[in-house]
C-alpha positions in Angstrom: -11.9 19.9 -15.5 -9.1 17.3 -15.6 -9.0 15.1 -18.7 -9.5 11.4 -18.2 -8.1 8.6 -20.3 -10.6 7.0 -22.7 -11.1 3.2 -22.8 -8.4 1.7 -24.9 -5.9 4.4 -23.9 -3.0 3.8 -21.5 -1.4 6.4 -19.2 2.3 7.0 -19.5 3.2 9.7 -17.0 2.3 13.1 -15.7 3.9 16.3 -17.0 2.9 19.5 -15.3 -0.5 18.3 -14.2 -1.3 16.8 -17.6 -1.4 13.0 -17.9 0.1 11.8 -21.1 -1.7 8.8 -22.8 -0.9 6.5 -25.7 -2.7 3.7 -27.6 -0.3 1.1 -26.2 2.6 0.8 -23.8 6.2 1.0 -25.2 9.6 1.9 -24.0 9.9 4.3 -27.0 6.8 6.2 -26.0 8.1 6.4 -22.4 11.5 7.6 -23.6 9.9 10.4 -25.7 7.8 11.7 -22.8 9.9 11.3 -19.6 12.9 9.2 -20.5 15.0 12.0 -21.8 14.3 14.0 -18.6 15.1 11.2 -16.1 17.7 9.4 -18.2 15.9 6.0 -18.1 12.4 4.4 -18.4 10.5 2.0 -16.2 9.5 -0.9 -18.3 6.3 -2.8 -17.2 6.8 -5.9 -15.2 4.6 -9.0 -15.9 3.3 -10.9 -13.0 0.8 -13.7 -12.1 -2.7 -12.5 -11.1 -4.7 -15.7 -10.7 -4.9 -15.8 -6.9 -5.4 -12.1 -6.5 -8.2 -12.0 -9.0 -10.1 -14.8 -7.3 -10.1 -12.9 -4.1 -11.1 -9.6 -5.8 -14.0 -11.3 -7.7 -15.4 -12.9 -4.5 -15.2 -9.6 -2.7 -16.9 -7.7 -5.4 -19.8 -10.2 -5.4 -20.1 -9.7 -1.6 -20.1 -5.9 -2.0 -22.6 -5.4 -4.8 -25.5 -4.4 -2.5 -23.6 -2.0 -0.3 -25.3 1.4 0.2 -23.0 4.4 0.3 -23.0 6.5 3.5 -21.2 9.7 4.2 -18.4 9.8 6.7 -19.1 13.5 7.4 -21.8 12.6 10.0 -19.3 10.3 11.6 -16.8 13.1 11.9 -19.2 15.3 13.8 -20.0 12.4 16.1 -16.3 11.7 16.6 -15.7 15.2 17.7 -18.7 15.3 20.0 -17.7 12.0 21.6 -21.2 10.6 21.1 -20.1 7.4 19.3 -18.4 4.7 21.4 -18.7 1.7 19.0 -20.1 1.2 15.6 -20.0 -2.4 14.3 -19.9 -3.5 10.7 -19.9 -7.1 9.3 -17.6 -7.8 6.4 -16.8 -11.1 4.7 -13.1 -12.0 5.0 -12.9 -11.9 1.2 -14.0 -8.2 1.4 -11.3 -7.5 4.0 -8.7 -9.3 1.9 -9.6 -7.2 -1.1 -9.1 -3.9 0.7 -5.9 -4.7 2.7 -3.9 -6.5 0.0 -0.6 -4.7 -0.3 0.8 -5.9 -3.6 3.8 -3.6 -4.2 6.6 -2.1 -2.2 9.5 0.2 -3.1 12.8 -0.1 -1.3 13.1 3.0 1.0 16.6 3.9 -0.3 17.1 2.1 -3.6 15.4 1.8 -7.0 14.1 -1.6 -6.2 10.5 -2.7 -6.5 9.0 -5.8 -5.0 5.5 -7.1 -6.1 3.4 -10.1 -5.3 3.1 -12.6 -8.2 0.4 -15.2 -7.8 -0.1 -17.0 -4.5 3.5 -17.9 -3.7 5.9 -15.8 -5.7 7.5 -12.5 -5.2 9.2 -10.6 -8.0 12.0 -8.1 -7.3 13.0 -5.7 -10.1 16.3 -3.9 -9.4 16.5 -0.8 -11.7 20.0 -0.2 -10.5 21.2 -3.6 -11.9 23.1 -2.9 -15.1 23.7 -6.6 -15.8 20.2 -7.3 -17.2 16.5 -6.6 -17.0 15.5 -10.1 -15.7 13.9 -9.8 -12.3 14.5 -12.0 -9.3 11.8 -14.5 -8.5 11.5 -15.6 -4.8 9.7 -18.8 -3.9 9.8 -21.1 -0.9 7.7 -24.0 0.6 7.2 -21.7 3.6 5.8 -18.9 1.4 2.1 -19.6 0.7 -0.9 -17.4 0.1 1.0 -14.1 0.1 -1.0 -11.1 1.1 1.5 -8.2 1.7 5.2 -7.3 1.5 7.4 -4.6 2.8 11.1 -3.7 2.8 12.8 -3.6 6.2 14.4 -0.2 6.7 18.1 0.3 7.5 18.8 -3.4 6.8 20.3 -3.4 3.3 18.3 -5.5 0.9 15.9 -7.3 3.3 12.2 -8.0 2.4 9.4 -9.1 4.7 6.6 -11.2 3.1 3.2 -11.9 4.8 1.9 -15.3 4.0 0.1 -18.3 5.5 1.3 -19.1 9.0 3.8 -16.3 9.4 6.3 -13.8 7.7 9.1 -14.8 5.4 12.3 -12.7 5.8 14.5 -12.6 2.6 18.0 -11.0 2.4 20.3 -10.5 -0.6 23.5 -12.5 -0.6 26.7 -11.3 -2.2 29.9 -13.1 -2.9 31.9 -12.9 0.3 28.9 -11.5 2.3 26.3 -14.2 3.0 23.6 -13.5 5.5 23.1 -15.9 8.4 20.1 -18.2 8.2 18.1 -19.0 11.4 18.2 -22.7 12.3 15.2 -24.7 10.9 14.3 -22.3 8.0 13.2 -24.2 4.9 15.6 -24.0 2.0 14.4 -21.4 -0.6 14.5 -21.2 -4.4 15.4 -17.8 -5.9 16.8 -16.6 -9.2 20.3 -15.2 -9.7 20.9 -12.0 -11.5 23.1 -12.5 -14.6 26.7 -11.4 -13.9 26.1 -9.8 -10.5 26.3 -12.9 -8.4 23.4 -11.8 -6.1 21.3 -14.4 -4.6 18.2 -14.0 -2.4 18.1 -16.2 0.7 15.2 -17.0 3.1 16.9 -16.2 6.4 14.0 -16.5 8.7 10.3 -17.4 9.1 8.5 -15.6 11.8 5.8 -18.1 12.7 2.4 -16.7 13.8 1.2 -18.0 17.2 -1.8 -19.9 15.8 -0.6 -20.4 12.3 -3.0 -17.7 11.0 -2.9 -16.2 7.6 -0.9 -13.0 8.0 -2.6 -10.3 6.0 -0.9 -7.1 6.9 2.6 -6.1 8.1 4.5 -2.9 8.9 8.1 -2.3 9.9 9.1 0.3 12.4 11.2 3.1 10.8 14.4 2.0 12.5 13.9 -1.5 11.1 14.1 -3.2 14.5 10.5 -4.2 14.9 7.8 -5.7 12.6 4.1 -5.6 13.3 2.0 -8.4 11.8 -1.7 -8.9 11.8 -4.3 -11.4 10.5 -7.9 -10.9 9.6 -8.5 -14.2 11.4 -7.4 -12.8 14.8 -8.1 -9.9 17.1 -4.4 -9.8 18.2 -1.4 -8.4 16.4 2.2 -9.3 17.0 5.2 -7.1 17.5 8.3 -8.9 16.4 11.9 -8.2 17.4 13.2 -9.2 13.9 16.8 -9.9 14.9 15.8 -12.1 17.8 12.9 -13.7 16.0 10.7 -13.2 19.1 7.1 -12.0 18.8 4.8 -10.4 21.5 1.1 -10.6 20.9 -1.0 -7.5 21.7 -4.8 -7.5 21.9 -7.3 -4.7 22.2 -10.9 -4.7 21.0 -13.3 -7.4 19.8 -13.0 -7.4 16.0 -10.3 -9.0 13.9 -7.5 -6.8 12.6 -7.6 -5.9 8.9 -4.7 -3.4 8.6 -1.8 -1.8 10.5 0.6 1.0 9.7 3.6 2.4 11.7 4.1 6.2 11.6 7.3 7.5 9.9 8.8 8.6 13.2 7.9 5.4 15.0 5.9 7.0 17.7 2.5 5.6 16.7 1.0 2.5 15.3 -2.4 2.4 13.7 -4.5 -0.8 13.8 -7.9 -1.1 12.1 -10.5 -3.6 12.9 -13.1 -5.5 10.8 -15.9 -4.2 12.9 -15.3 -0.6 11.7 -13.3 0.6 14.8 -9.6 1.6 14.7 -7.0 2.2 17.3 -4.1 4.6 17.7 -1.2 3.1 19.7 1.5 5.2 21.3 4.6 2.9 21.0 6.5 4.1 24.1 4.0 2.9 26.7 1.8 0.8 24.3 -1.3 2.6 25.3 -4.1 3.1 22.8 -7.2 5.2 22.0 -10.2 3.7 20.1 -12.1 5.4 17.3 -15.3 4.4 15.5 -16.7 5.2 12.0 -20.1 5.2 10.3 -18.3 5.3 7.0 -17.6 1.6 6.9 -14.4 -0.4 7.2 -11.1 1.5 7.1 -9.8 0.4 3.7 -6.5 2.4 3.7 -4.4 4.6 5.8 -1.3 6.7 5.0 0.8 8.9 7.2 2.2 12.3 6.3 6.0 12.5 6.1 6.4 14.0 9.6 4.0 11.5 11.3 1.8 14.4 12.6 -1.4 13.3 10.8 -2.8 10.3 9.0 -5.3 10.1 6.1 -8.0 7.4 6.4 -10.2 5.9 3.6 -13.5 4.2 4.3 -15.3 1.5 2.3 -18.7 3.3 2.2 -17.7 6.9 1.8 -16.0 9.1 -0.8 -14.8 11.5 2.0 -11.4 10.8 3.6 -10.7 11.4 7.3 -7.7 13.4 8.3 -6.6 12.6 11.9 -4.4 15.4 13.4 -2.6 15.1 16.7 -3.2 17.9 19.2 0.4 18.0 20.4 3.7 16.1 20.2 4.2 12.5 21.1 3.3 10.7 23.3 -0.1 12.3 23.2 -3.1 10.4 21.9 -5.3 13.4 21.7 -6.3 14.0 18.1 -9.0 15.6 15.9 -10.6 13.9 12.9 -11.5 16.2 10.1 -13.1 15.5 6.7 -11.2 15.8 3.4 -13.7 16.2 0.7 -13.2 14.6 -2.7 -16.3 15.9 -4.6 -15.1 14.7 -8.0 -15.1 11.1 -6.9 -18.8 11.3 -6.4 -19.8 13.7 -9.1 -17.7 12.2 -11.9 -17.3 8.6 -11.1 -20.4 7.7 -9.1 -18.2 5.7 -6.7 -19.6 4.2 -3.6 -16.4 4.0 -1.5 -12.6 4.2 -1.5 -10.6 1.0 -1.9 -6.9 1.9 -1.5 -4.9 5.1 -1.0 -1.2 6.0 -1.1 0.5 9.3 -0.3 3.8 10.4 -1.8 6.6 10.8 0.8 6.9 14.5 -0.1 3.2 15.0 0.7 2.4 16.4 -2.7 0.5 13.7 -4.5 -2.2 11.3 -3.3 -3.3 8.3 -5.3 -6.5 6.4 -4.7 -8.7 3.7 -6.2 -12.5 3.5 -5.7 -15.3 1.0 -5.8 -18.2 1.0 -8.2 -19.0 3.9 -10.4 -19.8 4.5 -14.1 -18.2 2.1 -16.6 -16.1 4.8 -18.3 -14.5 5.7 -15.0 -14.2 2.1 -13.7 -10.8 0.8 -12.8 -9.0 4.1 -12.8 -6.7 5.6 -10.2 -7.4 9.2 -9.2 -4.4 11.4 -8.5 -4.8 14.5 -6.3 -2.5 17.4 -5.5 -2.3 17.9 -1.8 -1.9 21.1 0.2 -1.3 21.3 3.9 -1.9 24.8 5.5 -2.0 23.0 8.0 -5.3 21.5 7.2 -5.4 19.2 4.2 -7.1 20.1 0.9 -7.1 18.0 -2.2 -7.4 19.1 -5.8 -7.9 16.5 -8.6 -5.1 16.4 -11.1 -6.3 13.5 -13.3 -6.8 9.8 -13.7 -4.5 6.9 -14.6 -5.7 4.0 -16.8 -3.8 0.7 -17.0 -3.1 -1.6 -19.9 -5.4 -4.4 -21.1 -9.1 -4.9 -21.2 -11.0 -3.4 -18.3 -7.9 -3.2 -16.1 -8.3 -2.7 -12.3 -5.7 -1.7 -9.8 -4.8 -4.5 -7.4 -2.2 -2.6 -5.4 0.0 0.4 -5.7 2.8 2.2 -3.9 5.0 5.3 -4.2 8.8 5.4 -4.2 9.8 7.2 -1.0 13.2 8.5 -2.2 12.9 9.3 -5.9 14.5 12.8 -6.2 12.9 14.0 -9.5 9.4 13.7 -7.9 6.6 11.3 -7.0 6.9 7.8 -8.6 3.9 5.6 -8.5 3.9 1.9 -9.3 0.5 0.1 -10.0 -0.1 -3.7 -10.2 -3.0 -4.1 -12.7 -5.4 -7.0 -13.1 -4.2 -7.4 -16.7 -0.9 -8.8 -15.2 1.4 -5.9 -15.7 3.0 -3.7 -13.0 3.5 -0.2 -14.5 5.4 2.7 -13.0 4.3 6.3 -13.6 6.7 9.3 -13.0 4.6 12.3 -11.8 6.8 15.2 -13.0 5.5 18.7 -12.2 8.5 20.6 -10.8 9.8 23.3 -13.2 13.5 22.7 -12.4 13.1 19.0 -13.3 11.7 19.5 -16.8 13.4 22.7 -17.8 
């Protein structure tokens, strides 16, 4: 049975399926466990939590009386085609709690962006040798931040979902200043000591009805950005270079979450009524699905884009959606992925967030409710695909501070030594955990 960290302990890293813990965080402890192997350590990043915590607390009060239900029955009904629509009512605070995407690793560089408070973004560049001070991005246009994501194939460009639209930030170097679209509000950003790098707000993609943008996802080629709001039943596909958006609508519920596939062939959109849609992005046709497991709280694609894992608010069983053939097919099969330890050990009543390492080897998830001793932990699973998915519990991660809870987390997609997970904790620290289990790395 995997060991779990006791209250008062903090997790440092994983070494060969064993999670190393300590009484407190320190760079010396990190250096002695994984620093000598990797050649550097990931120091915790402090950030502001006040706006995030208020949303989390309101959502938790709304969800106290939720009764868990199994998604397994839903899977059987999916496959038989007997369910057409299943509707669920969720307060917007509950939706905001699940879909908040508070951390994002750059797809090619060792750069981490996190949400800090309601209007700040912190960028930590681990490749910057001139100092450890992070960049802090603020602007009058950047209010009530809900999500952020790096734009692929575009150098250092960050997209930030906020009230009324999406802020687009780009790094500016001496002699290489990015162009700013006319009418964009002047930003405020810190400058890295000695490097001369500035961050400039180059565009603001304004939502059609000034809604609160709550979820964004970039296409893998970096050309398009999909944005959605839990206040609207439409999502928008933006041509980022042109700054032009095209609204797309399907279904009755408001949109809570969207995610582009790694190959760009599909876009997943989830609705606040419990339904979700798979879109084929060549013809922009879609196929609806329904769930009796509650709201889709998280979704993550496998590295090849041939399957997607789904988490549900009222179930401890994941759904694994497999495509029957190559794109542009929308034919798919939904199969259950059991996580028995989440129920038997923690007493959880639903999954909150999930993240899948780009290698497909590690899955991290947070859960709702459960026994006090297991509260606020992140469960880490070893994933096998043969080709069906099976999950084996490796252990749990506990954050720093008193009764810490994970607010958001993300894997680095290009970290060669192995999976690298960053977690923003309610205690106001973003911690990074190397998951080292390959023999050639630690020998």
